[in-house]
C-alpha positions, 0 to 999 in steps of 0.5 A: 500500500502506497500514500498518494506522494509515493504514487505520484512518483511511481506513476509520473502524475501530480498529486492534483491529477491523481485527485482529479482522476479520482473525482472524475471516476477514472481511477478507483477510489483508494482505501482511506486510513483512520487519519483519512490518508489515501492509500493505493494498492497495486490495482489502483496504481496500474489503473492510474498508469493506464489513464496516464498512457491513454492520455499520452496517446491522445485519448480524451478523458471521456474516451478513457472512460470508455476504454476503462469500462471495456477493460473492466468488463473484460469485453472482447472489443479489440475491433472497437479499440482498433477503431478508436486508435485508427481515429486517433492516427487520422487526427494526428495526420491532420495535425501534422498537415496543419503544422506543416502548413503553419511552418510554411506560412512562418517561413514565407512571412520570415523570408518576405520580411528578411530585409526589414528584420535586418534593419529593425535593429537601427530604427523603428521608423518603417512599418514592419514588412513581416506584420504587413505580410501577416496582415495581407495573408489574414485578409485572404 
């Protein structure tokens, strides 16, 4: 049995996060001592690690709840879990495309404004071409 501080170290979660998961029903309520301290057994610690891993994989708290139900009921739901993972992969691919587009936009803004950026250290009398380019891009 471990107290919440020890569990935080073992799981890599903060004490506040562990309490939050408990309030959200994402972890089993630990046993409490007479002094009202939470004490966690191996099963509770494993559950917290599962939730942390699922969050790292990009699952929302609602999706994690669903995964926990499937896990707890020993439902043969591999096809459903596979579908959830495939949806996560589609989302990741979309984010990658968005980030690539953002990178191109930032590079374009930087390159178009290179001249004014070099002069920027001397005087700030001229308008910044980078800001002008960003404004122009925002209008289109």
